[in-house]
C-alpha positions in Angstrom: 18.2 6.6 13.8 21.3 8.7 14.6 20.7 12.2 13.5 24.0 14.0 12.8 22.7 17.5 11.9 19.6 19.6 11.7 20.0 23.0 10.2 17.2 25.6 9.8 17.3 28.3 7.3 21.0 27.9 6.1 22.4 30.2 3.5 23.1 28.5 0.2 26.9 28.4 0.9 26.3 26.6 4.1 23.8 24.4 2.6 26.3 23.4 -0.1 28.8 22.3 2.5 26.3 20.3 4.5 24.9 18.5 1.5 28.4 17.7 0.1 29.4 16.3 3.4 26.3 14.2 3.7 26.7 12.8 0.2 30.3 11.9 0.8 29.4 10.0 4.0 26.4 8.2 2.3 24.0 9.9 4.8 20.2 10.3 4.4 19.5 13.9 3.5 16.0 15.6 3.8 16.1 19.0 2.3 13.1 21.4 2.4 13.1 24.5 0.2 11.9 26.4 -2.8 13.2 24.8 -6.0 12.8 24.2 -9.7 12.9 20.7 -11.2 14.2 19.5 -14.6 14.1 15.9 -15.6 15.4 14.4 -18.9 15.8 10.7 -19.9 13.2 8.3 -21.2 10.9 11.4 -21.3 11.3 15.0 -20.2 9.6 17.3 -17.7 9.9 20.6 -16.0 8.4 21.9 -12.8 8.3 25.5 -11.9 9.2 27.1 -8.5 7.5 25.6 -5.5 8.1 24.6 -1.9 9.1 20.9 -1.9 10.8 18.2 0.1 13.8 16.4 -1.4 15.0 13.1 0.1 18.4 11.7 -0.8 18.5 8.1 0.5 21.6 6.2 1.7 21.7 4.2 -1.5 21.5 7.2 -3.7 17.8 7.1 -4.4 16.3 10.6 -4.9 12.7 11.6 -4.4 10.9 15.0 -4.7 7.7 15.4 -2.7 5.1 18.3 -3.2 2.9 19.4 -0.2 0.1 17.2 -1.1 -0.3 13.5 -2.2 1.7 10.5 -1.2 3.7 9.8 -4.4 6.9 11.7 -5.4 6.4 14.1 -8.3 10.0 13.2 -9.5 12.3 10.5 -8.5 15.5 8.6 -9.4 15.3 4.9 -8.1 19.0 4.6 -8.1 21.8 6.9 -9.2 25.3 6.6 -10.7 26.5 10.0 -9.3 24.9 12.9 -7.4 26.6 16.2 -7.9 25.9 19.5 -6.1 27.2 23.0 -6.9 26.4 26.7 -6.3 26.5 29.4 -8.9 26.1 33.1 -8.1 22.8 34.5 -9.4 21.5 31.1 -10.2 21.2 29.1 -6.9 22.1 25.7 -5.5 21.9 22.7 -7.9 21.6 19.1 -7.0 21.9 16.7 -10.0 21.2 13.0 -9.8 22.6 11.2 -12.9 21.8 7.6 -13.9 23.6 5.8 -16.6 21.3 2.9 -17.5 19.0 4.2 -18.7 20.7 7.5 -19.3 18.7 10.2 -17.4 19.2 13.0 -15.0 17.2 14.9 -12.4 18.3 18.4 -11.6 16.9 20.2 -8.6 17.7 24.0 -8.4 17.1 25.6 -5.0 16.9 29.3 -4.5 16.0 29.0 -0.9 16.5 26.2 1.7 14.5 26.1 4.9 15.7 23.0 6.5 18.3 20.3 6.1 18.3 17.0 8.1 21.3 14.8 7.8 21.4 11.4 9.5 21.9 7.6 9.3 18.9 5.3 9.4 19.2 1.6 10.5 16.5 -0.7 9.2 17.0 -4.4 8.5 13.5 -5.6 9.3 11.8 -7.9 6.8 8.8 -6.3 5.1 5.8 -8.6 5.0 2.7 -7.7 3.2 0.0 -10.1 4.3 -2.9 -10.2 1.9 -5.1 -8.0 -0.2 -8.9 -8.1 0.2 -9.2 -10.0 -3.1 -6.7 -12.6 -1.8 -8.6 -13.0 1.5 -11.8 -13.4 -0.5 -10.3 -16.2 -2.6 -9.0 -18.0 0.4 -12.3 -17.9 2.2 -14.1 -18.9 -1.0 -11.7 -22.0 -1.4 -11.8 -22.8 2.3 -15.4 -22.0 3.4 -15.1 -23.7 6.7 -13.0 -20.7 7.8 -16.2 -18.8 7.9 -18.3 -21.5 9.4 -18.8 -25.3 9.0 -21.3 -26.1 6.2 -21.0 -22.7 4.5 -21.2 -23.2 0.7 -19.9 -20.2 -1.3 -21.6 -19.7 -4.7 -20.3 -16.4 -6.2 -17.5 -13.9 -5.8 -18.2 -10.2 -6.3 -22.0 -10.6 -6.6 -23.6 -7.5 -8.0 -26.2 -6.1 -5.6 -27.6 -2.7 -6.4 -24.8 -0.2 -7.2 -22.1 -2.3 -5.7 -20.8 -6.0 -5.3 -20.5 -8.0 -2.1 -17.3 -10.0 -1.8 -18.9 -13.5 -1.3 -22.4 -14.8 -1.7 -23.4 -18.3 -0.6 -25.6 -20.5 1.5 -25.2 -21.7 5.1 -26.0 -25.3 6.3 -29.6 -24.4 6.8 -30.1 -22.9 3.4 -30.0 -19.3 4.4 -28.6 -16.8 2.0 -25.3 -15.3 3.3 -23.6 -12.1 2.1 -20.0 -11.7 3.2 -18.1 -8.4 3.1 -14.4 -8.5 3.8 -12.0 -5.7 5.1 -8.3 -6.3 5.4 -8.0 -3.5 8.0 -10.2 -2.6 10.9 -13.9 -2.9 10.3 -15.6 0.4 11.0 -19.1 2.0 10.9 -18.8 2.6 7.1 -18.1 -1.1 6.5 -21.1 -2.1 8.6 -23.4 0.3 6.7 -22.0 -1.0 3.4 -22.9 -4.6 4.3 -26.3 -3.4 5.7 -27.1 -1.8 2.3 -26.2 -5.0 0.5 -28.4 -7.1 2.8 -31.4 -4.7 2.5 -31.1 -4.5 -1.3 -30.7 -8.2 -1.7 -33.6 -9.3 0.5 -36.0 -6.7 -1.0 -38.8 -8.7 -2.5 -37.1 -12.0 -1.4 -39.2 -14.0 1.1 -36.2 -15.7 2.6 -33.8 -15.2 5.5 -30.6 -13.2 4.5 -27.6 -13.1 6.8 -24.9 -10.4 6.5 -21.4 -11.2 7.9 -18.5 -8.8 8.1 -15.0 -10.2 8.2 -12.1 -8.1 9.4 -8.9 -8.4 11.6 -10.6 -6.2 14.2 -13.5 -3.9 14.7 -14.1 -0.4 16.2 -16.4 -0.2 19.2 -18.8 1.8 17.0 -18.9 -0.9 14.4 -19.6 -3.6 17.0 -22.5 -1.5 18.4 -23.9 -0.9 14.9 -23.6 -4.6 13.9 -25.7 -5.6 16.9 -28.2 -2.8 16.3 -28.7 -3.8 12.6 -28.6 -7.6 13.5 -25.6 -8.3 11.4 -22.8 -10.7 12.2 -19.1 -10.4 12.4 -16.0 -12.6 12.5 -12.4 -11.7 13.2 -9.9 -13.1 10.7 -6.2 -13.8 11.4 -4.2 -12.4 8.4 -1.0 -14.3 9.4 -2.9 -17.6 9.5 -4.5 -16.8 6.2 -1.2 -15.9 4.7 0.4 -19.2 5.9 -2.5 -21.1 4.4 -2.1 -19.2 1.1 1.6 -20.0 0.9 1.1 -23.7 1.8 -1.4 -23.9 -1.0 1.0 -22.4 -3.5 3.7 -24.9 -2.5 1.5 -27.8 -3.4 2.6 -29.3 -6.8 -0.1 -29.4 -9.5 -1.5 -32.8 -10.4 0.0 -34.1 -13.6 -2.2 -35.8 -16.2 -0.7 -39.2 -15.5 -1.4 -38.8 -11.7 -4.9 -37.8 -12.5 -5.5 -40.8 -14.8 -3.9 -43.2 -12.2 -6.1 -41.7 -9.5 -9.1 -42.4 -11.7 -8.2 -46.1 -12.1 -8.0 -46.6 -8.4 -11.7 -45.6 -8.1 
């Protein structure tokens, strides 16, 4: 990132000049200040005075963030024009206008605490690997990924107040409960699996195995797994994603192919 300018506590006239220059140069702008928000378009909304962060991206997208929460309270995904002006006794206005659909977002500042103007360079490909439900489905359809001879019987099996991701039997006929985490397995995940195992085997005179699947595990989780006599297995999300993509590319069997296959047998 090349930061061109960082200005603290500018007066509104200076802020107007900086913001105008940034918009003209298609710069990223981060503006922190006290502001009111008006939106009108497919719906309408007003937001009273508060301290907020306004982000104007290099493609014209505008987002308004409050001090809490990860989602913007107001936003324009793309804009036709962005205008900024200063009126005595009113404050500094930034208006993002979108033509299709017709809507506008007006941000009225009476104080600005910080402006950051810069250029961001980011051409990396965004890859989202898999959700927990997708991992569950892949393991269910490819049970040898867990271990040879594993036979999955049910997804989201209700146990007590929750549901374990996969229930099945191993090659020796033991009941197996599999809990999946797409991020690092921690102590909470271990305790969740332990509760499933204890609830399930209550009154059941059979061996019940609990297996936690995750890309990695915290040291505390590994220690607790050993203490509670539970099992774990590391999963490779990139490998599972490749397997998922290859399965999607396989063409569906047509009715004619199915009938011809039956004749060969």
